[in-house]
TORROTOR-176849 format. One record per residue: residue number from 0; x, y, z of N, C-alpha, C in turn. Coordinates in steps of 0.1 Angstrom, whole numbers. Each point is the difference from the previous one (the first is absolute). Example, Ala and Ser with C-alpha at 12.3 -4.5 7.8 and 13.67 -1.06 7.14 Angstrom:
REM residues 2
n  nc1  nc2  nc3  cac1  cac2  cac3  cc1  cc2  cc3
0  132  -57  78  -9  12  0  9  12  0 .
1  -4  11  -7  9  11  0  -8  11  8 .
END
This chain:
REM residues 124
n  nc1  nc2  nc3  cac1  cac2  cac3  cc1  cc2  cc3
0  155  -58  55  -12  -6  7  -12  2  -17 .
1  -9  -9  -3  -6  3  -6  -11  8  3 .
2  -4  8  -7  -14  6  -3  -9  -3  -8 .
3  -14  0  8  -12  -6  -9  -9  14  -7 .
4  2  -1  -12  -16  5  -6  -7  -8  -3 .
5  -17  1  8  -10  -10  1  -7  8  -12 .
6  -9  -6  -8  -8  5  -9  -13  -7  -2 .
7  -11  8  2  -10  -8  -3  -6  -1  -10 .
8  -1  -12  -4  -3  -7  -16  -13  -4  -6 .
9  -4  3  18  -20  3  -3  -5  9  0 .
10  4  10  -1  -4  18  3  -10  -1  -14 .
11  -11  5  2  -5  6  -17  -1  15  6 .
12  6  3  5  -3  15  0  -10  6  -2 .
13  -12  -6  4  -12  5  -3  -7  0  -13 .
14  4  -6  -7  1  -4  -16  -12  -14  -4 .
15  -3  0  -5  -9  -16  -1  11  -5  -10 .
16  7  -11  -1  4  -9  -7  -4  -15  -8 .
17  0  3  -13  -3  -10  -7  5  -16  5 .
18  -7  -6  -3  5  -20  6  8  3  -12 .
19  13  -6  7  10  -4  -8  15  9  -1 .
20  -7  16  5  10  9  -3  12  4  14 .
21  8  6  -2  9  0  12  -7  16  8 .
22  0  0  13  -3  6  7  5  14  -1 .
23  0  12  9  10  13  -4  13  -5  10 .
24  -2  -9  10  12  -2  10  6  -14  -6 .
25  -6  -7  -8  13  -13  -11  9  11  -8 .
26  -10  9  -9  10  12  -6  7  4  4 .
27  0  3  13  12  11  7  9  -9  6 .
28  -5  -10  7  10  -12  -3  11  -1  -9 .
29  -11  -5  -14  11  -3  -7  9  12  -10 .
30  -5  9  3  10  15  0  13  2  8 .
31  -2  -6  13  11  4  9  7  -12  -6 .
32  -4  -14  -3  9  -7  -3  6  -2  -12 .
33  -6  5  -9  6  5  -13  11  9  -1 .
34  3  8  9  4  12  4  17  -5  6 .
35  -6  -11  11  12  -6  9  -1  4  12 .
36  4  -7  12  1  7  12  12  4  5 .
37  3  9  5  10  7  4  11  -11  8 .
38  12  4  -1  9  -12  8  -8  1  17 .
39  -2  -10  7  -1  -7  12  -16  3  0 .
40  -7  4  -5  -13  -3  -3  -9  -12  -8 .
41  -11  -6  5  -5  -11  -2  -18  5  -5 .
42  -5  0  -14  -11  4  1  -10  -11  2 .
43  -8  3  8  -11  -13  5  -11  -2  -2 .
44  -5  -6  -8  -13  3  -3  -14  -5  11 .
45  -9  3  5  -8  -2  11  -12  2  -3 .
46  -9  -7  8  -18  0  -6  -5  13  4 .
47  1  4  8  -2  12  5  2  11  13 .
48  1  12  -2  3  4  13  -9  10  2 .
49  -11  -3  4  -11  7  3  0  16  2 .
50  6  1  -14  -4  15  -3  -6  6  -15 .
51  -9  -14  2  -15  4  -8  -6  9  -10 .
52  -1  10  14  -1  11  -7  9  13  -3 .
53  17  -2  -2  6  7  -2  7  -5  -17 .
54  -7  -5  -4  9  -5  -13  6  -11  1 .
55  10  -5  -7  12  -6  -3  5  6  10 .
56  4  -10  12  8  3  8  15  -12  1 .
57  12  7  8  13  -6  -1  0  -1  17 .
58  12  -3  5  7  -4  16  10  0  -3 .
59  10  9  10  14  -2  -3  5  -4  16 .
60  9  -9  -1  2  -7  13  14  -6  3 .
61  5  -2  11  13  -9  1  -2  2  16 .
62  9  -14  5  -3  -2  13  12  13  8 .
63  -6  5  14  7  10  5  -3  12  -3 .
64  -4  4  -13  -3  14  -5  -13  1  -3 .
65  -5  17  3  -15  4  1  -5  -5  -17 .
66  -13  -7  -2  -7  -3  -8  -9  11  -6 .
67  -5  1  -14  -7  7  -10  -14  -6  0 .
68  -8  8  -3  -12  -6  -12  -1  10  -9 .
69  -4  0  -12  1  8  -13  -14  0  -8 .
70  -8  9  -1  -11  -6  -7  1  12  -12 .
71  -12  -6  -7  -2  11  -14  10  -4  -9 .
72  4  -9  -4  13  -2  -6  -6  -5  -13 .
73  9  -1  -11  -5  -7  -16  12  -2  -4 .
74  -2  -8  -12  13  -4  -8  5  8  -7 .
75  -1  15  1  4  13  -2  10  2  9 .
76  -1  -3  9  8  8  18  11  -14  1 .
77  3  -6  -7  6  -13  -4  17  5  7 .
78  5  7  -9  16  9  1  -2  3  16 .
79  -7  13  2  1  5  7  -3  -10  20 .
80  -8  -10  -5  0  -9  13  13  -8  0 .
81  5  1  -4  17  -11  -1  10  9  4 .
82  -2  15  -4  9  8  4  -1  3  17 .
83  -14  0  5  -3  3  10  4  -13  8 .
84  -1  -10  -3  0  -15  8  17  0  -2 .
85  8  1  -12  17  2  4  3  11  8 .
86  -7  10  3  3  8  9  0  -3  14 .
87  -13  -8  4  -2  -6  9  9  -10  5 .
88  4  -8  -11  11  -10  2  14  4  9 .
89  4  12  -7  13  9  4  -1  3  15 .
90  -10  -2  4  -2  7  15  -1  -14  12 .
91  6  5  11  5  -15  10  -15  1  9 .
92  -8  12  -3  -18  -2  8  -9  1  -7 .
93  3  5  -12  -13  1  -10  -4  14  1 .
94  3  10  6  0  13  0  8  8  -10 .
95  -8  3  -13  5  6  -9  -4  11  -1 .
96  13  12  1  -3  18  1  -15  3  -6 .
97  -6  5  2  -12  4  -5  4  7  -16 .
98  10  9  -2  2  5  -14  5  -10  -8 .
99  5  -13  6  8  -7  -6  -12  -12  -9 .
100  -10  3  1  -10  -11  -3  -7  3  -9 .
101  -5  -10  -10  -5  4  -9  -13  10  4 .
102  -6  5  -9  -12  7  2  -12  -8  1 .
103  -2  -12  -2  -6  -11  0  0  -3  15 .
104  13  -6  5  -1  -2  14  -6  11  9 .
105  3  15  -2  1  10  8  -17  2  3 .
106  -9  -2  -14  -13  3  -1  -7  -11  -2 .
107  3  -9  5  -10  -12  -4  2  -13  11 .
108  8  6  15  0  -11  6  -13  -3  7 .
109  -6  -13  1  -8  -2  11  3  -4  15 .
110  9  -8  1  9  -2  17  14  0  -1 .
111  3  5  10  17  -6  3  -4  -7  16 .
112  4  -14  -3  0  -5  10  14  -2  8 .
113  -1  -1  13  14  -2  7  10  -13  -2 .
114  10  2  0  6  -17  1  -2  -10  14 .
115  1  -12  -3  -5  -8  11  8  -2  12 .
116  -2  4  9  12  -3  6  -1  -13  10 .
117  9  -3  5  4  -14  6  -12  8  18 .
118  -2  -11  7  -10  5  10  13  1  12 .
119  10  -7  -3  12  1  12  5  16  -4 .
120  0  4  -11  4  12  -4  -8  10  3 .
121  -12  0  2  -12  4  5  3  5  14 .
122  2  -9  3  -3  1  20  14  6  0 .
123  6  5  -8  18  5  10  -4  17  -3 .
END
Protein backbone atom coordinates (compact mmCIF):
# COMPACT_ATOMS: atom_id res chain seq x y z
CA UNK A 1 0.00 0.00 0.00
CA UNK A 2 1.41 3.37 -0.97
CA UNK A 3 2.24 5.99 1.62
CA UNK A 4 1.97 9.62 0.55
CA UNK A 5 4.35 12.26 1.86
CA UNK A 6 2.60 15.54 1.03
CA UNK A 7 4.86 18.59 0.97
CA UNK A 8 3.50 22.13 0.96
CA UNK A 9 5.49 23.72 -1.87
CA UNK A 10 3.88 27.15 -1.55
CA UNK A 11 4.94 27.60 2.07
CA UNK A 12 6.93 30.75 2.69
CA UNK A 13 7.74 29.83 6.32
CA UNK A 14 7.03 33.43 7.33
CA UNK A 15 9.81 34.70 5.07
CA UNK A 16 9.62 37.14 2.17
CA UNK A 17 10.35 35.40 -1.12
CA UNK A 18 11.72 37.44 -4.01
CA UNK A 19 9.97 37.15 -7.36
CA UNK A 20 11.23 34.10 -9.24
CA UNK A 21 12.91 32.54 -6.18
CA UNK A 22 11.77 29.18 -4.77
CA UNK A 23 9.78 29.18 -1.56
CA UNK A 24 11.16 27.39 1.51
CA UNK A 25 8.47 24.74 0.88
CA UNK A 26 9.68 24.23 -2.70
CA UNK A 27 13.26 23.93 -1.42
CA UNK A 28 12.09 21.30 1.09
CA UNK A 29 10.34 19.38 -1.68
CA UNK A 30 13.48 19.54 -3.84
CA UNK A 31 15.66 18.27 -0.97
CA UNK A 32 13.30 15.35 -0.36
CA UNK A 33 13.12 14.35 -4.02
CA UNK A 34 16.91 14.62 -4.41
CA UNK A 35 17.39 12.17 -1.54
CA UNK A 36 14.70 9.89 -2.96
CA UNK A 37 11.57 8.44 -1.45
CA UNK A 38 11.79 5.29 0.67
CA UNK A 39 10.29 2.09 -0.77
CA UNK A 40 6.50 2.37 -0.96
CA UNK A 41 6.47 6.15 -0.44
CA UNK A 42 5.38 8.75 -2.98
CA UNK A 43 6.44 12.38 -2.46
CA UNK A 44 3.49 14.56 -3.45
CA UNK A 45 3.78 18.34 -3.86
CA UNK A 46 0.67 20.19 -2.68
CA UNK A 47 -0.20 23.86 -2.73
CA UNK A 48 -1.29 24.31 0.86
CA UNK A 49 -1.67 22.27 4.04
CA UNK A 50 -3.21 25.21 5.95
CA UNK A 51 -0.42 25.23 8.53
CA UNK A 52 0.90 28.61 7.42
CA UNK A 53 1.81 29.80 10.92
CA UNK A 54 3.92 26.67 11.53
CA UNK A 55 6.64 27.05 8.91
CA UNK A 56 7.07 24.46 6.20
CA UNK A 57 4.70 21.56 6.67
CA UNK A 58 4.40 17.98 5.50
CA UNK A 59 1.69 15.36 5.92
CA UNK A 60 2.03 11.59 5.94
CA UNK A 61 -0.97 9.45 5.04
CA UNK A 62 -2.06 6.11 3.71
CA UNK A 63 -5.49 4.44 3.40
CA UNK A 64 -6.54 2.72 6.63
CA UNK A 65 -3.77 4.32 8.70
CA UNK A 66 -3.53 7.29 11.03
CA UNK A 67 -2.33 10.43 9.23
CA UNK A 68 0.03 13.08 10.60
CA UNK A 69 0.80 16.72 9.86
CA UNK A 70 4.21 18.07 10.89
CA UNK A 71 5.42 21.67 10.87
CA UNK A 72 8.48 23.86 11.31
CA UNK A 73 10.35 21.81 8.69
CA UNK A 74 13.12 22.93 6.36
CA UNK A 75 15.30 21.43 3.64
CA UNK A 76 17.84 20.60 6.38
CA UNK A 77 15.28 18.15 7.83
CA UNK A 78 14.85 16.13 4.63
CA UNK A 79 16.75 13.03 5.76
CA UNK A 80 14.87 12.86 9.09
CA UNK A 81 11.53 13.39 7.34
CA UNK A 82 12.27 10.49 4.99
CA UNK A 83 13.40 8.28 7.91
CA UNK A 84 10.17 9.05 9.78
CA UNK A 85 8.11 8.38 6.68
CA UNK A 86 9.89 5.04 6.14
CA UNK A 87 9.08 4.07 9.75
CA UNK A 88 5.44 5.04 9.15
CA UNK A 89 5.38 2.98 5.93
CA UNK A 90 6.55 -0.09 7.84
CA UNK A 91 3.49 -0.05 10.12
CA UNK A 92 0.06 -1.49 9.39
CA UNK A 93 -1.82 1.31 11.19
CA UNK A 94 0.47 4.35 10.99
CA UNK A 95 1.33 4.23 14.68
CA UNK A 96 5.11 4.30 15.02
CA UNK A 97 6.27 3.73 18.62
CA UNK A 98 7.32 7.05 20.20
CA UNK A 99 10.99 6.16 20.66
CA UNK A 100 11.28 4.92 17.08
CA UNK A 101 10.20 8.26 15.60
CA UNK A 102 12.82 10.80 14.55
CA UNK A 103 12.99 13.67 17.04
CA UNK A 104 11.43 16.09 14.56
CA UNK A 105 8.37 13.82 14.31
CA UNK A 106 8.09 13.69 18.11
CA UNK A 107 8.46 17.44 18.65
CA UNK A 108 6.91 19.03 15.56
CA UNK A 109 3.63 17.18 15.22
CA UNK A 110 0.70 19.49 14.47
CA UNK A 111 -2.07 16.94 14.08
CA UNK A 112 -2.82 13.24 14.21
CA UNK A 113 -5.87 12.29 12.15
CA UNK A 114 -7.68 8.96 12.55
CA UNK A 115 -8.11 6.66 9.58
CA UNK A 116 -11.26 7.03 7.54
CA UNK A 117 -13.68 4.31 8.53
CA UNK A 118 -16.32 2.96 6.20
CA UNK A 119 -19.73 4.05 7.53
CA UNK A 120 -20.79 0.38 7.58
CA UNK A 121 -17.80 -0.46 9.84
CA UNK A 122 -18.58 2.48 12.15
CA UNK A 123 -22.13 1.23 12.69
CA UNK A 124 -20.94 -2.17 13.90
